[in-house]
C-alpha positions as CSV (number, residue, x, y, z in Angstrom):
1,M,-86.2,-144.0,-154.4
2,A,-87.0,-140.3,-154.0
3,K,-86.1,-138.4,-150.9
4,A,-88.8,-138.5,-148.3
5,G,-89.5,-138.3,-144.6
6,L,-91.2,-141.2,-142.9
7,L,-93.1,-141.3,-139.6
8,F,-94.3,-144.4,-137.8
9,V,-96.7,-143.4,-135.1
10,G,-97.7,-146.2,-132.7
11,T,-101.2,-145.7,-131.2
12,D,-103.9,-147.5,-129.2
13,D,-105.4,-148.5,-132.6
14,G,-102.5,-149.7,-134.7
15,L,-99.5,-148.1,-136.4
16,V,-100.2,-145.0,-138.4
17,L,-97.8,-144.4,-141.3
18,F,-97.0,-141.0,-142.7
19,S,-94.8,-139.9,-145.6
20,N,-93.5,-136.5,-146.5
21,P,-92.6,-136.8,-150.2
22,N,-89.6,-134.7,-151.2
23,E,-89.7,-133.3,-147.7
24,I,-92.1,-130.5,-148.8
25,G,-93.8,-130.4,-145.4
26,R,-97.0,-132.3,-146.2
27,W,-97.3,-135.4,-144.1
28,L,-99.6,-137.8,-145.9
29,K,-101.1,-140.9,-144.3
30,I,-100.1,-144.0,-146.2
31,G,-101.3,-146.8,-144.1
32,Q,-102.5,-148.1,-140.7
33,P,-101.5,-151.7,-140.0
34,F,-102.4,-153.5,-136.8
35,R,-105.8,-151.8,-136.4
36,G,-107.5,-152.9,-133.2
37,A,-104.2,-153.5,-131.4
38,S,-102.0,-151.1,-129.3
39,V,-98.5,-150.6,-130.6
40,R,-96.3,-150.1,-127.5
41,A,-93.1,-149.3,-129.3
42,V,-91.7,-148.7,-132.8
43,W,-88.2,-148.1,-134.2
44,A,-86.7,-147.7,-137.6
45,V,-83.0,-148.5,-138.5
46,P,-81.3,-145.2,-139.3
47,D,-79.1,-146.5,-142.2
48,Q,-81.8,-148.8,-143.4
49,P,-85.0,-146.8,-142.8
50,L,-87.4,-149.2,-144.5
51,R,-86.6,-151.8,-141.8
52,V,-88.9,-151.2,-138.9
53,F,-89.7,-153.0,-135.7
54,A,-92.9,-152.7,-133.8
55,A,-94.1,-154.2,-130.5
56,V,-97.8,-155.0,-130.9
57,D,-100.2,-156.2,-128.2
58,G,-101.2,-159.8,-129.0
59,L,-98.8,-160.1,-132.0
60,G,-95.4,-159.9,-130.3
61,V,-92.6,-158.1,-132.1
62,Q,-93.2,-157.5,-135.8
63,Q,-90.7,-156.6,-138.5
64,S,-91.1,-154.8,-141.8
65,D,-88.5,-154.4,-144.6
66,D,-90.6,-152.2,-146.8
67,G,-91.4,-149.2,-144.6
68,G,-94.4,-150.8,-142.9
69,Q,-96.4,-152.0,-145.8
70,Q,-95.9,-155.7,-145.1
71,W,-95.0,-157.3,-141.7
72,Q,-93.8,-160.6,-140.4
73,A,-93.5,-161.9,-136.8
74,L,-90.0,-161.7,-135.3
75,F,-90.8,-162.7,-131.7
76,D,-94.0,-164.0,-130.3
77,W,-93.6,-162.6,-126.8
78,P,-94.8,-159.1,-125.7
79,A,-92.2,-156.3,-125.7
80,Q,-92.3,-153.1,-123.7
81,A,-89.7,-151.0,-125.5
82,I,-87.6,-151.0,-128.7
83,A,-84.5,-148.8,-129.0
84,G,-81.5,-148.6,-131.2
85,T,-78.3,-146.7,-132.1
86,A,-77.0,-144.9,-135.2
87,A,-74.6,-147.8,-135.6
88,G,-77.5,-150.2,-136.2
89,E,-77.7,-151.9,-132.9
90,V,-81.2,-152.8,-131.8
91,Y,-82.5,-153.5,-128.3
92,I,-85.9,-155.0,-127.6
93,R,-86.9,-155.1,-123.9
94,A,-89.2,-157.8,-122.5
95,A,-90.1,-158.3,-118.9
96,E,-86.7,-159.3,-117.5
97,H,-84.4,-159.6,-120.4
98,I,-83.3,-157.8,-123.6
99,W,-82.8,-159.2,-127.0
100,V,-79.9,-157.5,-128.8
101,S,-78.9,-157.3,-132.4
102,R,-75.7,-155.7,-133.6
103,D,-76.3,-156.0,-137.3
104,Q,-79.6,-154.1,-137.8
105,G,-81.8,-157.0,-136.8
106,N,-80.4,-159.9,-138.7
107,M,-78.9,-161.9,-135.8
108,W,-80.2,-161.7,-132.2
109,A,-78.9,-162.7,-128.7
110,Q,-80.6,-162.6,-125.4
111,V,-79.0,-160.8,-122.4
112,P,-80.5,-160.6,-118.8
113,L,-81.8,-157.6,-117.0
114,P,-81.3,-157.3,-113.2
115,G,-85.1,-157.0,-112.8
116,P,-88.2,-155.7,-114.5
117,A,-87.3,-152.4,-116.2
118,A,-89.6,-149.5,-116.7
119,A,-87.4,-147.4,-119.1
120,L,-84.4,-147.9,-121.3
121,A,-81.9,-145.3,-122.7
122,L,-79.0,-145.7,-125.0
123,L,-75.9,-143.5,-125.5
124,G,-73.1,-144.9,-127.6
125,T,-71.9,-148.1,-125.9
126,H,-73.8,-147.3,-122.6
127,I,-77.2,-148.7,-121.8
128,Y,-79.2,-147.3,-118.9
129,A,-82.3,-149.0,-117.5
130,S,-84.6,-148.1,-114.6
131,V,-85.3,-151.1,-112.3
132,G,-87.5,-150.0,-109.3
133,T,-85.7,-147.3,-107.4
134,E,-82.4,-148.2,-109.1
135,V,-80.9,-147.0,-112.4
136,V,-78.6,-149.7,-113.7
137,F,-76.1,-149.5,-116.6
138,S,-74.1,-151.7,-118.9
139,V,-71.1,-150.9,-121.1
140,D,-70.8,-154.3,-122.7
141,G,-74.1,-154.6,-124.5
142,G,-76.1,-155.9,-121.5
143,V,-73.8,-158.8,-120.7
144,S,-73.1,-157.3,-117.2
145,W,-74.9,-154.6,-115.2
146,A,-74.1,-152.4,-112.3
147,R,-76.1,-149.8,-110.3
148,Y,-75.7,-146.2,-111.5
149,G,-75.7,-143.8,-108.6
150,S,-77.5,-144.1,-105.3
151,L,-81.0,-145.3,-104.8
152,L,-83.8,-143.0,-105.9
153,P,-86.5,-142.0,-103.4
154,A,-89.2,-143.5,-105.7
155,A,-89.4,-145.9,-108.7
156,A,-87.8,-144.4,-111.8
157,E,-90.3,-144.1,-114.6
158,R,-88.2,-142.4,-117.3
159,V,-84.5,-142.2,-117.9
160,A,-82.4,-140.2,-120.4
161,A,-78.6,-139.8,-121.0
162,T,-77.1,-136.5,-122.2
163,P,-75.1,-137.0,-125.5
164,Q,-72.9,-133.9,-124.8
165,Q,-71.6,-135.2,-121.5
166,V,-71.2,-139.0,-121.2
167,G,-72.2,-140.0,-117.6
168,Q,-74.8,-137.2,-117.1
169,V,-78.0,-139.1,-116.6
170,Y,-81.5,-137.9,-115.8
171,A,-84.4,-139.8,-114.3
172,V,-88.1,-139.0,-113.5
173,A,-89.2,-140.5,-110.3
174,G,-92.2,-139.7,-108.1
175,G,-93.1,-136.7,-110.3
176,A,-89.6,-135.1,-109.8
177,L,-86.6,-134.8,-112.0
178,Y,-83.2,-136.1,-110.7
179,T,-79.7,-136.2,-112.2
180,C,-76.5,-138.1,-111.5
181,A,-73.1,-137.6,-113.1
182,A,-71.2,-140.8,-112.1
183,A,-71.8,-144.5,-111.4
184,D,-70.6,-143.9,-107.8
185,G,-72.4,-140.6,-107.5
186,E,-75.7,-139.5,-105.8
187,W,-79.0,-138.8,-107.5
188,A,-79.9,-135.2,-106.7
189,A,-83.2,-133.4,-107.4
190,V,-83.0,-130.8,-110.1
191,A,-84.1,-127.8,-108.0
192,N,-85.9,-125.7,-110.7
193,A,-87.5,-128.5,-112.7
194,P,-91.3,-128.6,-113.0
195,Q,-93.3,-131.5,-111.8
196,A,-93.0,-134.2,-114.4
197,N,-94.5,-137.5,-115.1
198,G,-94.2,-137.5,-118.9
199,P,-91.4,-138.4,-121.3
200,I,-87.9,-137.0,-121.2
201,A,-85.5,-136.6,-124.1
202,A,-81.9,-135.3,-124.3
203,L,-81.3,-134.1,-127.8
204,P,-78.0,-134.9,-129.6
205,G,-75.9,-132.1,-131.2
206,Q,-73.3,-129.7,-130.1
207,N,-75.5,-127.8,-127.7
208,R,-77.6,-129.3,-124.9
209,A,-81.4,-129.4,-125.1
210,L,-83.4,-131.3,-122.5
211,L,-87.2,-131.7,-123.1
212,I,-89.7,-133.0,-120.5
213,G,-93.4,-133.7,-120.6
214,Q,-95.0,-131.9,-117.6
215,A,-97.4,-133.5,-115.2
216,T,-99.9,-130.7,-116.0
217,G,-99.5,-131.0,-119.8
218,G,-97.2,-129.5,-122.4
219,I,-93.4,-129.6,-122.8
220,V,-90.7,-127.7,-121.0
221,R,-87.2,-127.1,-122.3
222,S,-83.8,-126.4,-120.7
223,D,-80.5,-125.8,-122.4
224,D,-78.5,-125.2,-119.3
225,A,-78.7,-128.6,-117.5
226,G,-81.9,-127.7,-115.8
227,A,-81.0,-124.4,-114.2
228,R,-83.8,-122.6,-116.2
229,W,-86.8,-123.9,-118.0
230,N,-89.1,-122.5,-120.7
231,V,-92.6,-123.8,-121.5
232,V,-92.5,-124.6,-125.2
233,L,-95.8,-126.4,-125.6
234,T,-98.9,-125.9,-123.5
235,E,-102.1,-127.8,-122.6
236,H,-101.6,-131.0,-124.4
237,R,-100.7,-134.2,-122.4
238,V,-97.6,-135.4,-124.1
239,S,-96.9,-139.1,-123.9
240,V,-93.9,-139.4,-126.3
241,I,-90.9,-137.2,-127.2
242,V,-88.6,-138.6,-129.9
243,P,-85.6,-136.9,-131.5
244,A,-85.1,-137.8,-135.2
245,S,-82.1,-139.9,-135.9
246,Y,-81.4,-138.0,-139.2
247,H,-81.1,-134.4,-137.9
248,V,-80.0,-133.1,-134.5
249,D,-82.5,-130.2,-134.7
250,T,-85.6,-132.3,-135.4
251,V,-87.9,-133.8,-132.8
252,F,-91.4,-135.2,-132.7
253,A,-94.0,-135.4,-129.9
254,G,-97.3,-137.1,-129.5
255,G,-100.0,-137.1,-126.9
256,S,-102.8,-139.2,-125.4
257,D,-105.2,-136.8,-127.0
258,G,-104.1,-137.9,-130.5
259,Q,-102.1,-134.8,-131.3
260,L,-98.9,-135.1,-133.3
261,W,-96.3,-132.3,-133.1
262,G,-93.0,-131.5,-134.7
263,S,-90.1,-129.2,-134.1
264,T,-87.2,-128.3,-136.4
265,D,-85.3,-126.0,-134.0
266,R,-84.4,-128.3,-131.1
267,G,-87.7,-128.1,-129.4
268,R,-88.0,-124.3,-129.1
269,G,-91.0,-124.0,-131.3
270,W,-93.6,-126.7,-132.2
271,Q,-95.9,-127.1,-135.1
272,A,-99.2,-129.1,-135.0
273,M,-98.8,-131.9,-137.6
274,K,-101.9,-134.1,-137.1
275,S,-104.9,-134.2,-134.8
276,G,-107.7,-136.7,-134.2
277,L,-105.3,-139.7,-134.1
278,P,-105.9,-142.5,-131.6
279,A,-103.9,-142.1,-128.3
280,I,-100.2,-142.0,-129.3
281,T,-97.9,-144.5,-127.6
282,S,-94.7,-144.3,-129.6
283,I,-93.0,-142.6,-132.6
284,A,-90.2,-143.4,-134.9
285,A,-88.8,-141.0,-137.6
286,A,-86.8,-141.9,-140.6
287,R,-85.6,-140.4,-143.9
288,L,-85.1,-141.9,-147.3
289,L,-82.3,-140.3,-149.4
């Protein structure tokens, strides 16, 4: 199959599929399954990019093995989040448990969560989840959990782990950004961070890059652990920020206003890709070689 980029954009009105044939920079719409239903989460297996998982309101968790053209029901219960690793592990979060696959979705096992989780972040063998005012973590695939850091002053809505420094975790709680560097450490407010209630993403790669959706709209970026911030996207309310699994410099963002954005320089500059989409809830990026 020819080289191509693939984007799976979850919205309030189905899953919008885009292809960038031969990676020439023209993203063409190639389908929109699940019209009339909200797609809460979507994820594509990095080494098997035609295998895609989607959490669809009223239809449970759906799986496609042909890049989103045909789908079959995997689980009939509602899921809040789907995440995975470069090694092909897949985590699907329900209300108070996680289903885990370690072989790209062929076999599944259920592991418990210590409570209803609002956010989930993966970094290597570490899983971080926000449960109320706690962030909990697991190093054994979710079999056992422990609290990470002290209690937060408000419920954690978002969580991200820094790839360049294992143990450095960020959380958005009560509109503020907090960080903690150890399981027995304290969560501390990042002094210069803007008010945030949007998504947060820590990009992989040799150099740090932290992206946050601002409460007032747009995206801010820091490459020095939050000491300084630059506004890199303005006005638009960003609901999703997703790094591409296939390139450390590529990241995508989408908003409740139906705008889809892309960056190929680690979030410094953004290009408008599509507009007029339904409200965007989730994004997965893949590449066929």
